[in-house]
Backbone as XML, in Angstrom:
<?xml version="1.0"?>
<chain id="A" units="angstrom">
  <residue number="1" name="MET">
    <atom name="N" x="-100.005" y="-71.273" z="83.259"/>
    <atom name="CA" x="-100.765" y="-71.062" z="82.069"/>
    <atom name="C" x="-99.806" y="-70.621" z="80.973"/>
  </residue>
  <residue number="2" name="GLN">
    <atom name="N" x="-99.919" y="-71.197" z="79.826"/>
    <atom name="CA" x="-99.114" y="-70.836" z="78.656"/>
    <atom name="C" x="-99.905" y="-69.855" z="77.799"/>
  </residue>
  <residue number="3" name="VAL">
    <atom name="N" x="-99.262" y="-68.771" z="77.390"/>
    <atom name="CA" x="-99.913" y="-67.765" z="76.545"/>
    <atom name="C" x="-98.955" y="-67.356" z="75.427"/>
  </residue>
  <residue number="4" name="TYR">
    <atom name="N" x="-99.497" y="-66.667" z="74.447"/>
    <atom name="CA" x="-98.706" y="-66.160" z="73.333"/>
    <atom name="C" x="-98.233" y="-64.749" z="73.664"/>
  </residue>
  <residue number="5" name="SER">
    <atom name="N" x="-96.959" y="-64.478" z="73.449"/>
    <atom name="CA" x="-96.455" y="-63.121" z="73.662"/>
    <atom name="C" x="-96.978" y="-62.183" z="72.575"/>
  </residue>
  <residue number="6" name="ASP">
    <atom name="N" x="-97.338" y="-62.747" z="71.433"/>
    <atom name="CA" x="-97.941" y="-61.990" z="70.349"/>
    <atom name="C" x="-99.292" y="-62.646" z="70.036"/>
  </residue>
  <residue number="7" name="PRO">
    <atom name="N" x="-100.396" y="-62.090" z="70.554"/>
    <atom name="CA" x="-101.711" y="-62.725" z="70.388"/>
    <atom name="C" x="-102.123" y="-62.962" z="68.934"/>
  </residue>
  <residue number="8" name="SER">
    <atom name="N" x="-101.547" y="-62.231" z="68.005"/>
    <atom name="CA" x="-101.907" y="-62.437" z="66.599"/>
    <atom name="C" x="-101.435" y="-63.794" z="66.082"/>
  </residue>
  <residue number="9" name="ARG">
    <atom name="N" x="-100.548" y="-64.455" z="66.812"/>
    <atom name="CA" x="-100.040" y="-65.769" z="66.381"/>
    <atom name="C" x="-100.900" y="-66.930" z="66.875"/>
  </residue>
  <residue number="10" name="GLU">
    <atom name="N" x="-101.902" y="-66.664" z="67.696"/>
    <atom name="CA" x="-102.720" y="-67.736" z="68.270"/>
    <atom name="C" x="-103.388" y="-68.609" z="67.217"/>
  </residue>
  <residue number="11" name="ASN">
    <atom name="N" x="-103.754" y="-68.054" z="66.094"/>
    <atom name="CA" x="-104.460" y="-68.820" z="65.061"/>
    <atom name="C" x="-103.523" y="-69.440" z="64.029"/>
  </residue>
  <residue number="12" name="GLU">
    <atom name="N" x="-102.230" y="-69.222" z="64.153"/>
    <atom name="CA" x="-101.282" y="-69.857" z="63.234"/>
    <atom name="C" x="-101.167" y="-71.336" z="63.567"/>
  </residue>
  <residue number="13" name="LYS">
    <atom name="N" x="-101.201" y="-72.157" z="62.562"/>
    <atom name="CA" x="-101.252" y="-73.600" z="62.747"/>
    <atom name="C" x="-100.059" y="-74.156" z="63.520"/>
  </residue>
  <residue number="14" name="TRP">
    <atom name="N" x="-98.860" y="-73.668" z="63.254"/>
    <atom name="CA" x="-97.664" y="-74.246" z="63.851"/>
    <atom name="C" x="-97.084" y="-73.397" z="64.988"/>
  </residue>
  <residue number="15" name="ALA">
    <atom name="N" x="-97.755" y="-72.352" z="65.386"/>
    <atom name="CA" x="-97.256" y="-71.489" z="66.459"/>
    <atom name="C" x="-97.543" y="-72.118" z="67.831"/>
  </residue>
  <residue number="16" name="LEU">
    <atom name="N" x="-96.605" y="-71.940" z="68.733"/>
    <atom name="CA" x="-96.761" y="-72.420" z="70.106"/>
    <atom name="C" x="-96.779" y="-71.231" z="71.060"/>
  </residue>
  <residue number="17" name="PRO">
    <atom name="N" x="-97.473" y="-71.355" z="72.183"/>
    <atom name="CA" x="-97.395" y="-70.294" z="73.182"/>
    <atom name="C" x="-95.963" y="-70.207" z="73.697"/>
  </residue>
  <residue number="18" name="ASP">
    <atom name="N" x="-95.488" y="-69.003" z="73.942"/>
    <atom name="CA" x="-94.088" y="-68.836" z="74.323"/>
    <atom name="C" x="-93.889" y="-68.088" z="75.636"/>
  </residue>
  <residue number="19" name="VAL">
    <atom name="N" x="-94.939" y="-67.967" z="76.422"/>
    <atom name="CA" x="-94.855" y="-67.319" z="77.736"/>
    <atom name="C" x="-95.596" y="-68.195" z="78.739"/>
  </residue>
  <residue number="20" name="GLU">
    <atom name="N" x="-95.005" y="-68.370" z="79.905"/>
    <atom name="CA" x="-95.674" y="-69.080" z="80.985"/>
    <atom name="C" x="-95.960" y="-68.085" z="82.102"/>
  </residue>
  <residue number="21" name="VAL">
    <atom name="N" x="-97.207" y="-68.050" z="82.550"/>
    <atom name="CA" x="-97.639" y="-67.197" z="83.653"/>
    <atom name="C" x="-97.860" y="-68.105" z="84.857"/>
  </residue>
  <residue number="22" name="PHE">
    <atom name="N" x="-97.319" y="-67.728" z="86.003"/>
    <atom name="CA" x="-97.403" y="-68.579" z="87.194"/>
    <atom name="C" x="-97.402" y="-67.731" z="88.455"/>
  </residue>
  <residue number="23" name="GLN">
    <atom name="N" x="-97.822" y="-68.345" z="89.555"/>
    <atom name="CA" x="-97.911" y="-67.649" z="90.832"/>
    <atom name="C" x="-96.872" y="-68.209" z="91.797"/>
  </residue>
  <residue number="24" name="LEU">
    <atom name="N" x="-96.237" y="-67.311" z="92.555"/>
    <atom name="CA" x="-95.280" y="-67.700" z="93.582"/>
    <atom name="C" x="-95.663" y="-67.044" z="94.903"/>
  </residue>
  <residue number="25" name="THR">
    <atom name="N" x="-95.412" y="-67.761" z="95.987"/>
    <atom name="CA" x="-95.604" y="-67.184" z="97.315"/>
    <atom name="C" x="-94.397" y="-66.314" z="97.655"/>
  </residue>
  <residue number="26" name="ALA">
    <atom name="N" x="-94.509" y="-65.542" z="98.718"/>
    <atom name="CA" x="-93.382" y="-64.715" z="99.162"/>
    <atom name="C" x="-92.182" y="-65.606" z="99.506"/>
  </residue>
  <residue number="27" name="ARG">
    <atom name="N" x="-92.434" y="-66.742" z="100.103"/>
    <atom name="CA" x="-91.353" y="-67.670" z="100.466"/>
    <atom name="C" x="-90.648" y="-68.174" z="99.210"/>
  </residue>
  <residue number="28" name="GLU">
    <atom name="N" x="-91.400" y="-68.554" z="98.199"/>
    <atom name="CA" x="-90.799" y="-69.036" z="96.951"/>
    <atom name="C" x="-89.985" y="-67.936" z="96.277"/>
  </residue>
  <residue number="29" name="CYS">
    <atom name="N" x="-90.478" y="-66.694" z="96.357"/>
    <atom name="CA" x="-89.725" y="-65.567" z="95.795"/>
    <atom name="C" x="-88.412" y="-65.380" z="96.532"/>
  </residue>
  <residue number="30" name="ALA">
    <atom name="N" x="-88.451" y="-65.491" z="97.845"/>
    <atom name="CA" x="-87.236" y="-65.339" z="98.650"/>
    <atom name="C" x="-86.235" y="-66.448" z="98.330"/>
  </residue>
  <residue number="31" name="GLU">
    <atom name="N" x="-86.707" y="-67.655" z="98.152"/>
    <atom name="CA" x="-85.831" y="-68.794" z="97.871"/>
    <atom name="C" x="-85.180" y="-68.705" z="96.497"/>
  </residue>
  <residue number="32" name="MET">
    <atom name="N" x="-85.812" y="-68.002" z="95.563"/>
    <atom name="CA" x="-85.267" y="-67.904" z="94.201"/>
    <atom name="C" x="-83.943" y="-67.151" z="94.150"/>
  </residue>
  <residue number="33" name="ASP">
    <atom name="N" x="-83.773" y="-66.168" z="95.003"/>
    <atom name="CA" x="-82.579" y="-65.322" z="94.960"/>
    <atom name="C" x="-81.490" y="-65.942" z="95.830"/>
  </residue>
  <residue number="34" name="GLN">
    <atom name="N" x="-80.720" y="-66.838" z="95.242"/>
    <atom name="CA" x="-79.717" y="-67.578" z="96.003"/>
    <atom name="C" x="-78.603" y="-66.692" z="96.560"/>
  </residue>
  <residue number="35" name="ASP">
    <atom name="N" x="-78.276" y="-65.624" z="95.866"/>
    <atom name="CA" x="-77.258" y="-64.704" z="96.393"/>
    <atom name="C" x="-77.748" y="-64.070" z="97.688"/>
  </residue>
  <residue number="36" name="ARG">
    <atom name="N" x="-79.000" y="-63.673" z="97.712"/>
    <atom name="CA" x="-79.576" y="-63.073" z="98.918"/>
    <atom name="C" x="-79.651" y="-64.101" z="100.041"/>
  </residue>
  <residue number="37" name="VAL">
    <atom name="N" x="-80.024" y="-65.336" z="99.725"/>
    <atom name="CA" x="-80.102" y="-66.396" z="100.735"/>
    <atom name="C" x="-78.726" y="-66.626" z="101.348"/>
  </residue>
  <residue number="38" name="ARG">
    <atom name="N" x="-77.691" y="-66.711" z="100.516"/>
    <atom name="CA" x="-76.330" y="-66.908" z="101.034"/>
    <atom name="C" x="-75.907" y="-65.741" z="101.928"/>
  </residue>
  <residue number="39" name="GLU">
    <atom name="N" x="-76.291" y="-64.538" z="101.539"/>
    <atom name="CA" x="-75.971" y="-63.365" z="102.347"/>
    <atom name="C" x="-76.627" y="-63.459" z="103.728"/>
  </residue>
  <residue number="40" name="TRP">
    <atom name="N" x="-77.874" y="-63.872" z="103.762"/>
    <atom name="CA" x="-78.573" y="-64.021" z="105.037"/>
    <atom name="C" x="-77.983" y="-65.157" z="105.870"/>
  </residue>
  <residue number="41" name="MET">
    <atom name="N" x="-77.525" y="-66.216" z="105.206"/>
    <atom name="CA" x="-76.955" y="-67.343" z="105.950"/>
    <atom name="C" x="-75.597" y="-67.002" z="106.562"/>
  </residue>
  <residue number="42" name="ARG">
    <atom name="N" x="-74.991" y="-65.922" z="106.121"/>
    <atom name="CA" x="-73.724" y="-65.475" z="106.733"/>
    <atom name="C" x="-73.953" y="-64.788" z="108.073"/>
  </residue>
  <residue number="43" name="LYS">
    <atom name="N" x="-75.178" y="-64.370" z="108.328"/>
    <atom name="CA" x="-75.493" y="-63.730" z="109.605"/>
    <atom name="C" x="-75.393" y="-64.767" z="110.708"/>
  </residue>
  <residue number="44" name="HIS">
    <atom name="N" x="-74.858" y="-64.348" z="111.826"/>
    <atom name="CA" x="-74.582" y="-65.268" z="112.936"/>
    <atom name="C" x="-75.812" y="-66.082" z="113.350"/>
  </residue>
  <residue number="45" name="GLU">
    <atom name="N" x="-76.957" y="-65.422" z="113.472"/>
    <atom name="CA" x="-78.141" y="-66.124" z="113.976"/>
    <atom name="C" x="-78.726" y="-67.133" z="112.990"/>
  </residue>
  <residue number="46" name="TYR">
    <atom name="N" x="-78.302" y="-67.080" z="111.729"/>
    <atom name="CA" x="-78.840" y="-67.993" z="110.715"/>
    <atom name="C" x="-77.775" y="-68.917" z="110.116"/>
  </residue>
  <residue number="47" name="ARG">
    <atom name="N" x="-76.639" y="-69.031" z="110.761"/>
    <atom name="CA" x="-75.533" y="-69.821" z="110.213"/>
    <atom name="C" x="-75.870" y="-71.309" z="110.082"/>
  </residue>
  <residue number="48" name="LEU">
    <atom name="N" x="-76.862" y="-71.777" z="110.837"/>
    <atom name="CA" x="-77.238" y="-73.190" z="110.775"/>
    <atom name="C" x="-78.473" y="-73.435" z="109.894"/>
  </residue>
  <residue number="49" name="ALA">
    <atom name="N" x="-78.882" y="-72.452" z="109.129"/>
    <atom name="CA" x="-80.109" y="-72.565" z="108.332"/>
    <atom name="C" x="-80.053" y="-73.704" z="107.319"/>
  </residue>
  <residue number="50" name="SER">
    <atom name="N" x="-78.874" y="-74.048" z="106.848"/>
    <atom name="CA" x="-78.782" y="-75.141" z="105.874"/>
    <atom name="C" x="-78.951" y="-76.513" z="106.521"/>
  </residue>
  <residue number="51" name="MET">
    <atom name="N" x="-78.837" y="-76.577" z="107.849"/>
    <atom name="CA" x="-78.926" y="-77.862" z="108.539"/>
    <atom name="C" x="-80.137" y="-77.977" z="109.460"/>
  </residue>
  <residue number="52" name="ASN">
    <atom name="N" x="-80.787" y="-76.863" z="109.763"/>
    <atom name="CA" x="-81.860" y="-76.878" z="110.738"/>
    <atom name="C" x="-83.089" y="-76.183" z="110.150"/>
  </residue>
  <residue number="53" name="GLY">
    <atom name="N" x="-84.168" y="-76.924" z="110.007"/>
    <atom name="CA" x="-85.386" y="-76.397" z="109.407"/>
    <atom name="C" x="-85.997" y="-75.244" z="110.183"/>
  </residue>
  <residue number="54" name="LYS">
    <atom name="N" x="-85.929" y="-75.288" z="111.517"/>
    <atom name="CA" x="-86.497" y="-74.206" z="112.326"/>
    <atom name="C" x="-85.724" y="-72.909" z="112.121"/>
  </residue>
  <residue number="55" name="VAL">
    <atom name="N" x="-84.410" y="-73.015" z="112.068"/>
    <atom name="CA" x="-83.581" y="-71.832" z="111.828"/>
    <atom name="C" x="-83.850" y="-71.296" z="110.425"/>
  </residue>
  <residue number="56" name="GLN">
    <atom name="N" x="-83.990" y="-72.184" z="109.476"/>
    <atom name="CA" x="-84.273" y="-71.779" z="108.096"/>
    <atom name="C" x="-85.616" y="-71.050" z="108.003"/>
  </residue>
  <residue number="57" name="GLU">
    <atom name="N" x="-86.640" y="-71.571" z="108.695"/>
    <atom name="CA" x="-87.951" y="-70.911" z="108.719"/>
    <atom name="C" x="-87.828" y="-69.497" z="109.279"/>
  </residue>
  <residue number="58" name="LYS">
    <atom name="N" x="-87.117" y="-69.354" z="110.401"/>
    <atom name="CA" x="-86.930" y="-68.036" z="111.025"/>
    <atom name="C" x="-86.202" y="-67.099" z="110.062"/>
  </residue>
  <residue number="59" name="MET">
    <atom name="N" x="-85.191" y="-67.630" z="109.369"/>
    <atom name="CA" x="-84.425" y="-66.809" z="108.437"/>
    <atom name="C" x="-85.317" y="-66.297" z="107.304"/>
  </residue>
  <residue number="60" name="PHE">
    <atom name="N" x="-86.098" y="-67.194" z="106.700"/>
    <atom name="CA" x="-86.958" y="-66.770" z="105.597"/>
    <atom name="C" x="-88.054" y="-65.820" z="106.075"/>
  </residue>
  <residue number="61" name="ASP">
    <atom name="N" x="-88.604" y="-66.061" z="107.261"/>
    <atom name="CA" x="-89.614" y="-65.146" z="107.804"/>
    <atom name="C" x="-89.026" y="-63.751" z="107.998"/>
  </residue>
  <residue number="62" name="ALA">
    <atom name="N" x="-87.824" y="-63.679" z="108.570"/>
    <atom name="CA" x="-87.167" y="-62.388" z="108.783"/>
    <atom name="C" x="-86.815" y="-61.735" z="107.454"/>
  </residue>
  <residue number="63" name="MET">
    <atom name="N" x="-86.351" y="-62.517" z="106.519"/>
    <atom name="CA" x="-85.975" y="-62.015" z="105.196"/>
    <atom name="C" x="-87.183" y="-61.408" z="104.483"/>
  </residue>
  <residue number="64" name="ILE">
    <atom name="N" x="-88.308" y="-62.104" z="104.521"/>
    <atom name="CA" x="-89.533" y="-61.629" z="103.862"/>
    <atom name="C" x="-90.021" y="-60.347" z="104.516"/>
  </residue>
  <residue number="65" name="GLU">
    <atom name="N" x="-89.988" y="-60.313" z="105.838"/>
    <atom name="CA" x="-90.477" y="-59.127" z="106.555"/>
    <atom name="C" x="-89.555" y="-57.925" z="106.368"/>
  </residue>
  <residue number="66" name="GLN">
    <atom name="N" x="-88.264" y="-58.114" z="106.567"/>
    <atom name="CA" x="-87.324" y="-56.992" z="106.517"/>
    <atom name="C" x="-87.121" y="-56.453" z="105.102"/>
  </residue>
  <residue number="67" name="GLU">
    <atom name="N" x="-87.179" y="-57.306" z="104.107"/>
    <atom name="CA" x="-86.940" y="-56.861" z="102.733"/>
    <atom name="C" x="-88.235" y="-56.662" z="101.952"/>
  </residue>
  <residue number="68" name="CYS">
    <atom name="N" x="-89.364" y="-56.776" z="102.655"/>
    <atom name="CA" x="-90.694" y="-56.550" z="102.047"/>
    <atom name="C" x="-90.885" y="-57.372" z="100.768"/>
  </residue>
  <residue number="69" name="ILE">
    <atom name="N" x="-90.520" y="-58.635" z="100.828"/>
    <atom name="CA" x="-90.673" y="-59.527" z="99.680"/>
    <atom name="C" x="-92.130" y="-59.935" z="99.584"/>
  </residue>
  <residue number="70" name="GLU">
    <atom name="N" x="-92.678" y="-59.835" z="98.398"/>
    <atom name="CA" x="-94.081" y="-60.183" z="98.167"/>
    <atom name="C" x="-94.191" y="-61.304" z="97.145"/>
  </residue>
  <residue number="71" name="GLY">
    <atom name="N" x="-95.200" y="-62.094" z="97.306"/>
    <atom name="CA" x="-95.531" y="-63.076" z="96.293"/>
    <atom name="C" x="-96.409" y="-62.409" z="95.242"/>
  </residue>
  <residue number="72" name="GLY">
    <atom name="N" x="-96.790" y="-63.158" z="94.256"/>
    <atom name="CA" x="-97.658" y="-62.615" z="93.225"/>
    <atom name="C" x="-97.549" y="-63.432" z="91.956"/>
  </residue>
  <residue number="73" name="TRP">
    <atom name="N" x="-97.971" y="-62.818" z="90.879"/>
    <atom name="CA" x="-97.961" y="-63.471" z="89.568"/>
    <atom name="C" x="-96.739" y="-63.033" z="88.784"/>
  </residue>
  <residue number="74" name="PHE">
    <atom name="N" x="-96.126" y="-63.982" z="88.104"/>
    <atom name="CA" x="-94.907" y="-63.752" z="87.340"/>
    <atom name="C" x="-95.080" y="-64.346" z="85.949"/>
  </residue>
  <residue number="75" name="PHE">
    <atom name="N" x="-94.160" y="-63.989" z="85.064"/>
    <atom name="CA" x="-94.108" y="-64.657" z="83.767"/>
    <atom name="C" x="-92.654" y="-64.788" z="83.352"/>
  </residue>
  <residue number="76" name="HIS">
    <atom name="N" x="-92.396" y="-65.791" z="82.541"/>
    <atom name="CA" x="-91.112" y="-65.906" z="81.859"/>
    <atom name="C" x="-91.362" y="-66.497" z="80.482"/>
  </residue>
  <residue number="77" name="TYR">
    <atom name="N" x="-90.391" y="-66.289" z="79.626"/>
    <atom name="CA" x="-90.506" y="-66.782" z="78.257"/>
    <atom name="C" x="-90.048" y="-68.229" z="78.215"/>
  </residue>
  <residue number="78" name="CYS">
    <atom name="N" x="-90.864" y="-69.089" z="77.637"/>
    <atom name="CA" x="-90.489" y="-70.490" z="77.439"/>
    <atom name="C" x="-91.550" y="-71.179" z="76.590"/>
  </residue>
  <residue number="79" name="PHE">
    <atom name="N" x="-91.126" y="-72.185" z="75.861"/>
    <atom name="CA" x="-92.054" y="-72.999" z="75.090"/>
    <atom name="C" x="-92.538" y="-74.149" z="75.956"/>
  </residue>
  <residue number="80" name="PRO">
    <atom name="N" x="-93.700" y="-74.719" z="75.673"/>
    <atom name="CA" x="-94.224" y="-75.816" z="76.478"/>
    <atom name="C" x="-93.226" y="-76.970" z="76.567"/>
  </residue>
  <residue number="81" name="GLY">
    <atom name="N" x="-92.998" y="-77.436" z="77.775"/>
    <atom name="CA" x="-92.105" y="-78.558" z="77.995"/>
    <atom name="C" x="-90.629" y="-78.218" z="77.976"/>
  </residue>
  <residue number="82" name="CYS">
    <atom name="N" x="-90.291" y="-76.954" z="77.855"/>
    <atom name="CA" x="-88.889" y="-76.528" z="77.791"/>
    <atom name="C" x="-88.535" y="-75.686" z="79.012"/>
  </residue>
  <residue number="83" name="LEU">
    <atom name="N" x="-87.243" y="-75.584" z="79.261"/>
    <atom name="CA" x="-86.774" y="-74.720" z="80.338"/>
    <atom name="C" x="-86.988" y="-73.263" z="79.956"/>
  </residue>
  <residue number="84" name="PRO">
    <atom name="N" x="-87.132" y="-72.388" z="80.943"/>
    <atom name="CA" x="-87.343" y="-70.961" z="80.650"/>
    <atom name="C" x="-86.179" y="-70.344" z="79.881"/>
  </residue>
  <residue number="85" name="ASP">
    <atom name="N" x="-86.525" y="-69.379" z="79.022"/>
    <atom name="CA" x="-85.517" y="-68.632" z="78.270"/>
    <atom name="C" x="-85.181" y="-67.309" z="78.943"/>
  </residue>
  <residue number="86" name="SER">
    <atom name="N" x="-85.823" y="-67.002" z="80.067"/>
    <atom name="CA" x="-85.575" y="-65.744" z="80.756"/>
    <atom name="C" x="-85.773" y="-65.927" z="82.256"/>
  </residue>
  <residue number="87" name="ASP">
    <atom name="N" x="-85.332" y="-64.934" z="82.999"/>
    <atom name="CA" x="-85.639" y="-64.888" z="84.418"/>
    <atom name="C" x="-87.100" y="-64.480" z="84.563"/>
  </residue>
  <residue number="88" name="PRO">
    <atom name="N" x="-87.705" y="-64.773" z="85.708"/>
    <atom name="CA" x="-89.097" y="-64.355" z="85.912"/>
    <atom name="C" x="-89.227" y="-62.834" z="85.998"/>
  </residue>
  <residue number="89" name="PHE">
    <atom name="N" x="-90.301" y="-62.310" z="85.452"/>
    <atom name="CA" x="-90.651" y="-60.897" z="85.558"/>
    <atom name="C" x="-91.839" y="-60.800" z="86.505"/>
  </residue>
  <residue number="90" name="GLY">
    <atom name="N" x="-91.824" y="-59.862" z="87.419"/>
    <atom name="CA" x="-92.932" y="-59.693" z="88.339"/>
    <atom name="C" x="-92.433" y="-59.227" z="89.680"/>
  </residue>
  <residue number="91" name="PRO">
    <atom name="N" x="-93.265" y="-59.193" z="90.669"/>
    <atom name="CA" x="-94.621" y="-59.732" z="90.743"/>
    <atom name="C" x="-95.669" y="-58.765" z="90.206"/>
  </residue>
  <residue number="92" name="TYR">
    <atom name="N" x="-96.771" y="-59.346" z="89.763"/>
    <atom name="CA" x="-97.950" y="-58.611" z="89.315"/>
    <atom name="C" x="-99.119" y="-59.041" z="90.197"/>
  </residue>
  <residue number="93" name="PRO">
    <atom name="N" x="-100.113" y="-58.179" z="90.365"/>
    <atom name="CA" x="-101.214" y="-58.505" z="91.284"/>
    <atom name="C" x="-102.149" y="-59.616" z="90.791"/>
  </residue>
  <residue number="94" name="THR">
    <atom name="N" x="-102.255" y="-59.797" z="89.482"/>
    <atom name="CA" x="-103.152" y="-60.827" z="88.940"/>
    <atom name="C" x="-102.472" y="-61.538" z="87.769"/>
  </residue>
  <residue number="95" name="ALA">
    <atom name="N" x="-103.014" y="-62.686" z="87.417"/>
    <atom name="CA" x="-102.503" y="-63.423" z="86.262"/>
    <atom name="C" x="-102.700" y="-62.607" z="84.985"/>
  </residue>
  <residue number="96" name="GLN">
    <atom name="N" x="-103.829" y="-61.927" z="84.883"/>
    <atom name="CA" x="-104.108" y="-61.114" z="83.697"/>
    <atom name="C" x="-103.098" y="-59.970" z="83.571"/>
  </residue>
  <residue number="97" name="ALA">
    <atom name="N" x="-102.731" y="-59.372" z="84.695"/>
    <atom name="CA" x="-101.745" y="-58.281" z="84.665"/>
    <atom name="C" x="-100.387" y="-58.794" z="84.195"/>
  </residue>
  <residue number="98" name="ALA">
    <atom name="N" x="-100.010" y="-60.001" z="84.627"/>
    <atom name="CA" x="-98.748" y="-60.589" z="84.179"/>
    <atom name="C" x="-98.799" y="-60.898" z="82.687"/>
  </residue>
  <residue number="99" name="LYS">
    <atom name="N" x="-99.913" y="-61.437" z="82.227"/>
    <atom name="CA" x="-100.088" y="-61.734" z="80.798"/>
    <atom name="C" x="-100.019" y="-60.453" z="79.970"/>
  </residue>
  <residue number="100" name="ASP">
    <atom name="N" x="-100.709" y="-59.417" z="80.418"/>
    <atom name="CA" x="-100.698" y="-58.138" z="79.709"/>
    <atom name="C" x="-99.297" y="-57.543" z="79.649"/>
  </residue>
  <residue number="101" name="ALA">
    <atom name="N" x="-98.543" y="-57.675" z="80.745"/>
    <atom name="CA" x="-97.170" y="-57.156" z="80.775"/>
    <atom name="C" x="-96.281" y="-57.910" z="79.791"/>
  </residue>
  <residue number="102" name="ALA">
    <atom name="N" x="-96.460" y="-59.224" z="79.696"/>
    <atom name="CA" x="-95.672" y="-60.024" z="78.759"/>
    <atom name="C" x="-95.958" y="-59.605" z="77.318"/>
  </residue>
  <residue number="103" name="ILE">
    <atom name="N" x="-97.229" y="-59.391" z="77.012"/>
    <atom name="CA" x="-97.611" y="-58.973" z="75.661"/>
    <atom name="C" x="-97.069" y="-57.589" z="75.372"/>
  </residue>
  <residue number="104" name="GLU">
    <atom name="N" x="-97.203" y="-56.692" z="76.336"/>
    <atom name="CA" x="-96.712" y="-55.320" z="76.138"/>
    <atom name="C" x="-95.204" y="-55.294" z="75.957"/>
  </residue>
  <residue number="105" name="MET">
    <atom name="N" x="-94.489" y="-56.111" z="76.728"/>
    <atom name="CA" x="-93.030" y="-56.156" z="76.619"/>
    <atom name="C" x="-92.586" y="-56.666" z="75.244"/>
  </residue>
  <residue number="106" name="THR">
    <atom name="N" x="-93.358" y="-57.592" z="74.686"/>
    <atom name="CA" x="-93.001" y="-58.173" z="73.400"/>
    <atom name="C" x="-93.432" y="-57.318" z="72.220"/>
  </residue>
  <residue number="107" name="THR">
    <atom name="N" x="-94.681" y="-56.875" z="72.247"/>
    <atom name="CA" x="-95.237" y="-56.166" z="71.095"/>
    <atom name="C" x="-95.175" y="-54.651" z="71.234"/>
  </residue>
  <residue number="108" name="GLY">
    <atom name="N" x="-94.996" y="-54.160" z="72.452"/>
    <atom name="CA" x="-94.997" y="-52.710" z="72.671"/>
    <atom name="C" x="-96.386" y="-52.120" z="72.688"/>
  </residue>
  <residue number="109" name="GLU">
    <atom name="N" x="-97.398" y="-52.952" z="72.721"/>
    <atom name="CA" x="-98.804" y="-52.471" z="72.720"/>
    <atom name="C" x="-99.440" y="-52.666" z="74.064"/>
  </residue>
</chain>
């Protein structure tokens, strides 16, 4: 969902929404942090994770459990059809909470 970081701009003729709110699973969150994934792949029991799907599944399951990685709602700054201008912020429990956080971060309200 695309939203405005400053809701007062919604009625401006040429203004575009500049925040995208989206949901990620715990697995998707774990996959985003490539440094952490590489660190886990250095462990002896997961050294074949890049070549074996079963080993990769076990690695991500262990990673999510041991590091308490949670899915949820996130937001990042970007215009429609463009690449993000920021890293994702979150997780938040609901889409509305992520939207509210984006507005608060931008406007301070």
